[in-house]
N, C-alpha and C positions, 0 to 999 in steps of 0.2 A: 838556818840555811833552808832556802824555798824548794819546796818538790815542785816536778812538772807535772802538769795534770795528765791524766792518762789520755792515750790516742785511741781514738775511736775508728774503727774499721767498718767497711761494708760487709754484710756475711758471707759474701764470696771473697773476701780479703784483698780485693783489687783496687779500692779506693779508701782514703782516710780522709776525715772531717778536721779541718784547720780552725774551725770556728766561724768561717764565713762561708765555706763552699767545699764541696768534695773533690779531692785531687787523687789522680792516680799513684799508686804506690811505685817506687823506683825499682827497677829489676836489681835483684840479688839482695832485697830486702827479705829478712825473715818473715814468714806469716806470722800474723799474730796469734797469740794463744786462744783457743776456744774458749769461750766464757763458760764458768763452771755451771754445770746443770743444777737446777734445783731439786733437793730433795724431797719425798714426799711428806715428810715430817714438817719442813720449813715452810711449805704454800699446801696447805690441805684444799681438797675441793670443796666449794661451796655446797651445802645440803640442799638435796632435792625436795621441795614442798610437797607435802603427799596431795594427791588428788581427792576433791571433796567427792563423797559419794552422790550420785544424781537421784534425787527423789523420783519415785515412779512416775507421779503426775506430772512433773517437769520433763521426765523422759519421753513420756507420750505425747506432749504437747510439742516438744521438738521434732520427735518423727513425723507427726502431722504437719508441722511447719514445712518439714523439709519436702513432704510428699506435696503439700500445696504449690510450693515454689516448682517442683518438676511437672506437676500438671500446668501450670501456668506457662513453663517454659515448651510444654508438648503442645500446646494449642498453636495451630499454622496461623500466621499473620494474616488479617483481612486483606485482602486486595484495594487497593484503592480506586474509588468510584471513578466511573469513565467520565471525562471531561464533557460538560453540557456545551452542545453546540450553540453559538450565539445566535439569538432571535433577530432573523433577517425580516425586516418590515415588508408587508404586501407591497407591490407597486401599486400606484396610483391608477385607479380606472380610467380606461380610455373615453375620452370626451366625445360624442357624436359629432359629427359636422353640423355645422349650422345649415339649417334649411332656411332659405331665402323665399319670402311670399312670391306668388306668382305662378304661372305654368311652368313645367320643367323645360330646359332647354332643348330645343330640337337636335336630333343627332344627325350629324351631316354625313350624307351617303359617301360612299366611296368612290373617287373618281375612275372612271372605266376609260380606257384608250379607245377611239372610235378609228373604224377602219376606214378604208379608202371610200366603200361604198357610202356610209354614213357622211364621210364628208362632203360628197357630191350631193346627196340628199338635201345636207343642210346649205350649200350653195344655191342648190335650185330654189329651195323654199324661200331664201332671202332674196333672191333676184324675183321670184313672184310677188314677194311683198313690197318691193321697190315699184314693180310695174304697177300693181293694184293701187298704190298710193297715188301713182299719176294719173290713173283712170277712175273716175268714180264708180262706172259700172262693174269694174272688176273687184270693188271691196266686198261686196257681198259675197261674191262666189270664193274669195280668198278667206274670209271669215268662216265660210262654211268647211273650206278644206282644212282650216286650222283646228277648229272646235271638233268636227266631226259629226256625224249624224247618227241619232240611235238607231239600232236595230228594227227591222222589220217596215212596213210599208205604212202610209198614211191612210192607204184606201182599206176598207174593212175587207175581210174574206167574205166568199160568196158563202149564201145560206146553203146548209144541209137539207138533204129531203126530208128528214123527220123534224126540222127545227120549227117548235110550236109558234104559230102567228095565228092571229084572228081569234076565232072561237076556239082554235087549237091551243090556247094558251090556259086553257081551264079544265079543271078536273072532270071527265065526262060524268054526268049523273049525279054529282055531288053539289049538296047546296049548304049554306050556313045553318039552316034550320035543322036539316038531317043530322049534321054533326054536333053542333052546340047545343041545340034546344032538345031533340028528340033523344039522342045517343047520351049525351055527357050531362045535361040538367035533368032531365025527367028520369032516365032510366039508371043513372049512377049518382045522382046528389053533389053534381059538381057546379061550381059558380064561373058564370062567364061574364066579362064586362068588354066594352070596347075599348080598345087600346089607346092610350093618350098621343103616342108618337108613331103612326104607321110609316114603314118604310115603302115610300112611293115608289122606288125601284120594283118593289115586288107587286104592289097592289096599291088601291087606293085607301082601302079600310084594312084593320087588323083587329082582331078578337082574341082575347086571353081568357083561357079558363084553368081553373086551379081544382082538383081533388080534395075531397075531405081528409080529416085525418092530422098525422103529426105534422109538426112545421120544419123539423130537421131532417124528415124525408118526404119528399112530395111527388106528386104526380100533376103534371102540367100539359098544356096545349095552345098552340098558336095558330090561329086561321086568319091566313091573307086573302082579300076577296076584293073585287070591284063591285059586287052587290050581291044579293043572296045566293043567286043562281051561278056566279061568276067567280068561282073559288081557283086562285091561282097555285095554291101550295098549302099544305098542312103537316103540321111536326108535331108529335108527342115526346115528352120526355119522361124518364123514371129515374130517381135518383136512388133506389135501392140496389143494395149489392147484387153482384152478378149470382144468378140462378134464383132469384126471388120469384116466387109466384106472381107476385103483384104486376112485375116487368112482363111477365108471359101473358097473363091475362089481358092487359092493356094493349099489347101488340097484337093478339089474336083478334079481340074486339075491334080494333081500329081497322083490321083488314077487311073483318065482316061489316063495319059501317060503311067503308068505302065502296064495296061492291053490291050494295042493295038493289041497285038497277040492273046489275048482271049476277043475278043469285047462282048461275052455274059455276062462276069461278070461286065462290065464298071458301069451298072447301079447299080447293088446292090452295089458296092464298092463306089461309088461316093455318094449315099444316106448315106451309114455309116459313110463316111468323114464329110458331111453336118450335121449329127445328132449329132456327137462325136467332133466337132471341138475345144469346151471349156471344155474339162474333160478328164481324163485319161482312154484311151480305146486301145482294141487291136482286131484285125481279121485277118483271112486268107482267101486268094482269089486266087485260081489258081497257088498254090505253093509259094506264097508273103506275107510274114506276115505284115500287117501294123499297126504299133503303134504309137498313140498320146498320147504325155505327155504334162504337162502345164508348167513345170520348168526344161529346158528352154521349150519355147511353139514350140514343132516342131513335124513332122511327118516322120517316119524313115520306111524303107522299106529293109527287110532280106530275104534270101530265106528259105522256109519252105519246109521239105520233107515229 
């Protein structure tokens, strides 16, 4: 006789296994008996393996490894580097505008409105131009009106009372021999020669003299004359610095030589030259005008009536 297989229930007793699926237990069916509990003697617990002792060296290494891991974990992470900005190429250089050969273009002046008065003037001028073209005699007058006349008068001004003329054009009592030969050459060892290109507006002849000494600093004299006794003007130049005794001595001796025929005037003239050697000044002694200028540094003598 075949025995039925045992029925398997769920732990809570609400479902049973029919071999293919779990099915609910019909109401009124007695609860399945609880499975017998296994006795301790029938199912002994597995034995616990003993913990092997950790050697001292391995324990120290293990502690060091743990501390190293903890130290690495304690280091804060390195922040990422900021992004590198992209390299922007520089703009291309601005090419200068091409310069064309030739003169620059003229700038056109602004157009200005003409008032009623200017318009009337233009009309009158045009009418005069038309009339002048019809009559030959009016052409010259119209041309003179359009181009304008230079300021002043074509007639020379009247002569002043002290204007030198005739024998008054020459320095009184002064000769070329006195200045060039006796004073410059014989007394001071200068060298005097005739000028190759005299200024005929001043005189017919010119005598040039140069003092001895350095070539970078010099003393010079120019005598303009019609003949030996007709001297129109003389100028002496000193290129030494202001305050130099060379310029003071030259100007004093020049005033002395000019007044040899009027010896009573030598003292006031030489005193004036010494006082004004380094500034622009002028004075008249015995019909001779003496003038000192700083640029160039020279003293000049001209007749004064």
